[in-house]
Biotite code that builds the C-alpha atoms (Angstrom):
import biotite.structure as struc

atoms = struc.array([
    struc.Atom([73.873, 131.768, 174.381], chain_id="A", res_id=1, res_name="MET", atom_name="CA", element="C"),
    struc.Atom([77.265, 129.810, 175.898], chain_id="A", res_id=2, res_name="ALA", atom_name="CA", element="C"),
    struc.Atom([79.789, 127.770, 173.593], chain_id="A", res_id=3, res_name="TYR", atom_name="CA", element="C"),
    struc.Atom([83.073, 125.569, 174.089], chain_id="A", res_id=4, res_name="ARG", atom_name="CA", element="C"),
    struc.Atom([85.927, 126.252, 172.009], chain_id="A", res_id=5, res_name="GLU", atom_name="CA", element="C"),
    struc.Atom([88.296, 124.055, 170.652], chain_id="A", res_id=6, res_name="ILE", atom_name="CA", element="C"),
    struc.Atom([91.690, 125.897, 170.726], chain_id="A", res_id=7, res_name="TYR", atom_name="CA", element="C"),
    struc.Atom([94.960, 124.981, 169.367], chain_id="A", res_id=8, res_name="CYS", atom_name="CA", element="C"),
    struc.Atom([97.634, 126.361, 171.156], chain_id="A", res_id=9, res_name="VAL", atom_name="CA", element="C"),
    struc.Atom([100.309, 125.814, 168.877], chain_id="A", res_id=10, res_name="ASP", atom_name="CA", element="C"),
    struc.Atom([98.566, 127.263, 165.764], chain_id="A", res_id=11, res_name="CYS", atom_name="CA", element="C"),
    struc.Atom([97.110, 129.971, 167.843], chain_id="A", res_id=12, res_name="ARG", atom_name="CA", element="C"),
    struc.Atom([93.548, 129.534, 166.110], chain_id="A", res_id=13, res_name="ARG", atom_name="CA", element="C"),
    struc.Atom([90.009, 128.024, 167.286], chain_id="A", res_id=14, res_name="ILE", atom_name="CA", element="C"),
    struc.Atom([89.740, 124.785, 165.293], chain_id="A", res_id=15, res_name="LEU", atom_name="CA", element="C"),
    struc.Atom([85.598, 124.384, 166.342], chain_id="A", res_id=16, res_name="GLY", atom_name="CA", element="C"),
    struc.Atom([83.122, 126.383, 168.632], chain_id="A", res_id=17, res_name="ARG", atom_name="CA", element="C"),
    struc.Atom([80.055, 124.137, 169.834], chain_id="A", res_id=18, res_name="TYR", atom_name="CA", element="C"),
    struc.Atom([77.103, 125.344, 171.818], chain_id="A", res_id=19, res_name="ASN", atom_name="CA", element="C"),
    struc.Atom([77.305, 123.624, 175.794], chain_id="A", res_id=20, res_name="ILE", atom_name="CA", element="C"),
    struc.Atom([72.958, 122.552, 175.307], chain_id="A", res_id=21, res_name="LYS", atom_name="CA", element="C"),
    struc.Atom([74.332, 120.236, 172.222], chain_id="A", res_id=22, res_name="TYR", atom_name="CA", element="C"),
    struc.Atom([77.316, 119.256, 173.281], chain_id="A", res_id=23, res_name="TYR", atom_name="CA", element="C"),
    struc.Atom([77.867, 117.849, 176.706], chain_id="A", res_id=24, res_name="PRO", atom_name="CA", element="C"),
    struc.Atom([81.771, 117.407, 177.893], chain_id="A", res_id=25, res_name="GLU", atom_name="CA", element="C"),
    struc.Atom([81.435, 113.847, 177.388], chain_id="A", res_id=26, res_name="SER", atom_name="CA", element="C"),
    struc.Atom([80.824, 114.574, 173.724], chain_id="A", res_id=27, res_name="LYS", atom_name="CA", element="C"),
    struc.Atom([83.811, 116.949, 173.807], chain_id="A", res_id=28, res_name="MET", atom_name="CA", element="C"),
    struc.Atom([86.434, 114.054, 173.515], chain_id="A", res_id=29, res_name="GLY", atom_name="CA", element="C"),
    struc.Atom([84.874, 112.243, 170.941], chain_id="A", res_id=30, res_name="GLU", atom_name="CA", element="C"),
    struc.Atom([84.776, 115.196, 168.467], chain_id="A", res_id=31, res_name="ILE", atom_name="CA", element="C"),
    struc.Atom([88.396, 115.714, 169.642], chain_id="A", res_id=32, res_name="ILE", atom_name="CA", element="C"),
    struc.Atom([89.259, 112.767, 168.575], chain_id="A", res_id=33, res_name="LYS", atom_name="CA", element="C"),
    struc.Atom([87.548, 112.399, 165.617], chain_id="A", res_id=34, res_name="SER", atom_name="CA", element="C"),
    struc.Atom([87.241, 116.047, 163.581], chain_id="A", res_id=35, res_name="CYS", atom_name="CA", element="C"),
    struc.Atom([90.875, 117.150, 165.077], chain_id="A", res_id=36, res_name="HIS", atom_name="CA", element="C"),
    struc.Atom([93.086, 114.179, 165.611], chain_id="A", res_id=37, res_name="ASP", atom_name="CA", element="C"),
    struc.Atom([95.354, 115.754, 163.091], chain_id="A", res_id=38, res_name="GLN", atom_name="CA", element="C"),
    struc.Atom([96.345, 118.485, 165.688], chain_id="A", res_id=39, res_name="HIS", atom_name="CA", element="C"),
    struc.Atom([96.746, 114.930, 168.193], chain_id="A", res_id=40, res_name="VAL", atom_name="CA", element="C"),
    struc.Atom([98.691, 113.428, 166.028], chain_id="A", res_id=41, res_name="ARG", atom_name="CA", element="C"),
    struc.Atom([101.389, 116.459, 165.416], chain_id="A", res_id=42, res_name="GLU", atom_name="CA", element="C"),
    struc.Atom([101.848, 116.710, 169.115], chain_id="A", res_id=43, res_name="GLY", atom_name="CA", element="C"),
    struc.Atom([99.731, 120.056, 169.591], chain_id="A", res_id=44, res_name="HIS", atom_name="CA", element="C"),
    struc.Atom([98.167, 120.830, 172.605], chain_id="A", res_id=45, res_name="GLU", atom_name="CA", element="C"),
    struc.Atom([94.383, 121.911, 172.376], chain_id="A", res_id=46, res_name="LEU", atom_name="CA", element="C"),
    struc.Atom([92.962, 123.082, 175.138], chain_id="A", res_id=47, res_name="VAL", atom_name="CA", element="C"),
    struc.Atom([88.624, 123.452, 175.582], chain_id="A", res_id=48, res_name="GLN", atom_name="CA", element="C"),
    struc.Atom([87.785, 126.683, 176.197], chain_id="A", res_id=49, res_name="ARG", atom_name="CA", element="C"),
    struc.Atom([84.038, 128.708, 177.538], chain_id="A", res_id=50, res_name="ARG", atom_name="CA", element="C"),
    struc.Atom([83.192, 131.692, 175.450], chain_id="A", res_id=51, res_name="SER", atom_name="CA", element="C"),
    struc.Atom([79.715, 133.750, 175.314], chain_id="A", res_id=52, res_name="LYS", atom_name="CA", element="C"),
])
């Protein structure tokens, strides 16, 4: 099954792994804003990448 990961480049760790089937790309922006906002406020660079 394919997953989309939210990865913090500055911390060098995966913040979350979400199934592509249930979380489309439009939802990923909402998840980043609501769940991972602390990293964004601190100026960290978040990247979305696909994994298997």
